[in-house]
Each structure stands twice: as C-alpha cells, then as structure tokens.
C-alpha positions as CSV (number, residue, x, y, z in Angstrom):
1,M,-6.2,8.2,10.3
2,S,-6.6,6.1,13.2
3,T,-3.2,4.7,14.2
4,S,-4.2,1.4,14.7
5,L,-5.6,0.4,10.8
6,I,-4.7,-3.0,9.2
7,V,-3.0,-1.2,5.7
8,E,-2.1,-2.8,2.4
9,L,0.9,-1.5,0.6
10,R,-0.1,-2.6,-2.9
11,Q,2.8,-2.6,-6.1
12,Y,1.4,-3.3,-9.5
13,T,3.8,-4.1,-11.9
14,L,1.8,-3.5,-15.5
15,H,2.5,-4.1,-18.8
16,P,4.3,-1.7,-20.8
17,G,2.5,1.7,-21.4
18,A,-0.2,1.0,-19.2
19,R,-0.3,2.6,-16.1
20,D,-2.6,5.5,-17.0
21,T,-5.1,2.9,-18.8
22,L,-5.0,1.5,-15.2
23,I,-5.0,5.0,-13.2
24,E,-8.3,6.5,-14.9
25,L,-10.3,2.9,-14.8
26,F,-8.9,2.9,-10.9
27,E,-9.9,6.6,-10.2
28,R,-13.3,6.6,-12.2
29,E,-14.5,3.1,-10.9
30,F,-12.8,1.5,-8.0
31,V,-11.8,4.5,-5.4
32,T,-15.5,5.0,-5.0
33,G,-16.4,1.0,-5.7
34,Q,-14.1,0.1,-2.6
35,E,-15.0,2.8,-0.3
36,A,-18.9,1.9,-0.7
37,V,-18.3,-1.2,0.8
38,G,-15.7,0.7,3.7
39,I,-12.7,0.2,2.7
40,A,-10.7,4.0,3.2
41,V,-8.5,4.1,-0.2
42,G,-5.4,6.5,0.5
43,G,-2.5,7.3,-1.5
44,R,-2.3,6.6,-5.0
45,F,1.0,7.1,-6.8
46,R,3.0,6.5,-10.1
47,D,6.6,5.3,-9.1
48,L,9.0,7.8,-10.6
49,D,11.4,5.4,-11.3
50,D,9.6,2.7,-13.0
51,P,6.8,4.2,-15.5
52,D,5.4,0.3,-15.5
53,R,4.5,0.4,-11.6
54,F,1.0,1.4,-9.7
55,V,1.9,1.8,-5.8
56,W,-1.3,2.4,-3.4
57,L,-2.4,2.4,0.0
58,R,-5.7,1.3,1.6
59,A,-6.9,0.5,5.0
60,F,-9.7,-1.1,7.1
61,P,-10.7,-1.2,11.3
62,D,-9.2,-4.6,11.7
63,M,-8.8,-7.4,10.1
64,A,-12.4,-9.0,10.0
65,S,-13.4,-5.8,8.7
66,R,-10.6,-6.4,5.7
67,R,-12.0,-9.8,4.9
68,R,-16.0,-8.9,5.0
69,S,-15.0,-5.3,2.9
70,L,-12.7,-7.5,0.3
71,E,-15.1,-10.2,-0.2
72,A,-18.1,-7.7,-0.7
73,F,-16.1,-5.6,-3.4
74,Y,-14.3,-8.5,-5.4
75,G,-17.7,-10.3,-5.4
76,G,-19.8,-7.2,-6.2
77,P,-20.3,-5.6,-9.6
78,V,-17.6,-2.6,-10.2
79,W,-15.6,-5.3,-9.7
80,R,-17.2,-8.2,-11.8
81,E,-17.6,-5.4,-14.3
82,H,-14.3,-3.7,-14.6
83,R,-11.9,-6.8,-13.4
84,E,-11.0,-7.9,-16.9
85,A,-10.2,-4.4,-18.1
86,A,-8.0,-3.8,-14.9
87,N,-6.3,-7.2,-14.8
88,A,-5.2,-7.0,-18.5
89,T,-3.1,-4.1,-17.3
90,M,-1.4,-5.9,-14.8
91,V,1.8,-8.5,-15.0
92,D,1.9,-8.5,-11.2
93,S,-0.7,-7.6,-8.8
94,D,1.0,-9.5,-5.4
95,N,3.6,-7.6,-4.4
96,V,1.5,-6.3,-1.1
97,L,3.0,-5.3,2.0
98,L,-0.1,-6.2,5.1
99,L,0.9,-3.7,7.8
100,R,-0.5,-1.8,10.8
101,G,-0.4,2.0,11.1
102,P,-1.9,5.2,10.3
103,G,-2.4,5.0,7.0
104,F,-1.2,7.5,4.3
105,E,-3.0,10.2,1.8
106,A,-0.5,12.1,0.2
107,V,-0.8,15.8,0.2
108,N,2.3,17.0,-2.0
109,A,3.1,16.0,-5.4
110,E,6.1,14.0,-4.6
111,V,6.6,11.4,-1.7
112,L,9.6,9.5,-0.7
113,A,8.3,6.0,0.5
114,T,10.7,3.5,2.4
115,V,10.4,-0.4,3.2
116,C,13.4,-0.9,5.9
117,H,14.3,-4.8,6.5
118,P,15.5,-4.0,10.4
119,P,16.7,-7.5,11.6
120,D,16.1,-6.5,15.3
121,A,13.3,-4.2,16.8
122,A,14.9,-2.8,19.5
123,A,17.4,-1.3,17.2
124,F,14.7,-0.2,14.5
125,D,12.9,1.5,18.0
126,A,16.1,3.3,18.8
127,Y,16.5,4.5,15.4
128,A,13.1,5.8,14.7
129,A,12.8,7.4,18.4
130,R,16.0,9.7,16.8
131,H,15.0,9.9,13.1
132,L,11.0,9.7,12.9
133,G,8.1,11.7,14.1
134,P,4.0,11.3,13.5
135,A,4.9,13.1,9.7
136,Q,6.5,10.2,8.6
137,A,3.1,7.9,9.1
138,L,5.5,4.8,10.4
139,H,3.8,1.3,9.5
140,R,5.0,-2.2,10.4
141,T,4.6,-5.4,9.4
142,E,0.7,-7.1,10.2
143,H,1.6,-10.8,11.4
144,A,-1.9,-12.0,11.1
145,V,-2.9,-14.8,8.6
146,N,-4.2,-13.5,5.4
147,D,-7.6,-14.3,5.6
148,F,-8.9,-13.5,2.1
149,P,-6.2,-15.6,0.2
150,A,-7.7,-14.8,-3.2
151,L,-5.4,-11.6,-2.7
152,P,-2.2,-12.5,-1.5
153,V,0.4,-11.0,0.5
154,R,4.1,-11.3,1.0
155,E,5.0,-13.3,4.2
156,G,8.0,-13.9,6.2
157,E,9.1,-10.7,6.4
158,D,9.0,-8.1,9.2
159,V,9.5,-4.3,7.5
160,R,8.8,-0.9,8.9
161,V,7.4,1.4,6.2
162,W,7.2,5.3,6.5
163,F,6.6,8.1,4.2
164,N,9.2,11.6,3.6
165,G,11.5,9.8,5.8
166,P,14.8,11.2,7.5
167,A,18.2,12.8,5.2
168,E,20.3,10.4,7.4
169,P,19.0,6.1,5.8
170,P,18.7,3.6,7.7
171,P,21.6,1.1,8.7
172,W,19.6,-1.9,7.4
173,R,18.6,-2.9,4.0
174,S,15.4,-0.8,2.2
175,Q,13.8,0.2,-0.6
176,W,12.9,3.2,-1.5
177,L,10.0,4.5,-3.7
178,R,9.9,8.0,-5.1
179,L,6.2,8.5,-5.6
180,A,4.0,11.0,-7.4
181,R,0.6,11.3,-6.2
182,V,-2.2,10.5,-8.9
C-alpha cells in the first residue's frame, strides 16, 4: 500500500461473548461490501487481552475519497440490511484513530500494535530513526477535519502507531495491543 493513505484504526468494545458473532458477519458481509465502494479493508483482529474487543483497519486514498466511500457504504444496501445485527453486538464503536500511513495487512497470526503519544515530534523522529523500519508500518495522526461526522474519531491527540515494533519500548505514554488475525 502507498505511504500516503488515510487509515482508520478502529477498536470496538463488544457485548460479552459477541465478538465471534460480529466477526462472522463482518467477514461475510462487510469486507466485500466496503471494498465494493472503494474502501481497502486491512487487518482484522481479535484483541488477545480483551475478549470483548474487535480491532480493524481500513484505508482510503484521501479524505474526499473517504467521505464518498463512507457515504456510499453507510447509505447502501449492505449496511442497511445488516446494521441492526452489527450494532447489537457493540457497546462502543467510537474508539477510532484517523491516521496517515501505509495501512497494514497482517501476515502473521499474532501482531503487536503500539499506539504512542510522544510529546515532541522531533524526539519521536529520532526514536523512530533508531528503532523503526518500513516493516513496522508507521502511521501518524491525520489532523484533517472528520468530514463524515456520523462516525466519530478521536480528536485532540497526536499519536504514532506501528506494528510489530522494537524490543525497546518508547519512552512516552503508549498502549500496546496484542492482536490475533481474524
């Protein structure tokens, strides 16, 4: 994937025991339904530390394409037919980071995603130069206005996200997601 994609990292909190129900519906209906309107659906994961969390990524060439594709999907027949079943599995679907980066499609069974909150871009860039390479698929916050407000994104944060990162953790506040590919 190109390094200039708009990427959503979506973390859904689900009702207890509902994750496999959502994953089955998602894989059967929502992957092809989104791809049909121009959305690149990337890695889809079970959170290994939270049995009630589903994590996934999707990508768009730019913000205008994102808006058009989301309007087409959420206004279209696939979502209309299956939204009630999907929403019935969810407690919260608003934990979404809007990022810019290469996207990510897992090839291994287990993935470690790092969500880092560096206070200083230059210090982070120095850390990244020492510890991260292209294989880590580094993403940075996309600060564009969310032009599809029906789907909220986290705002007011400046994060860096990467996958299967270094043994030395970053010196800043971070969250680690141990993920298994769906």
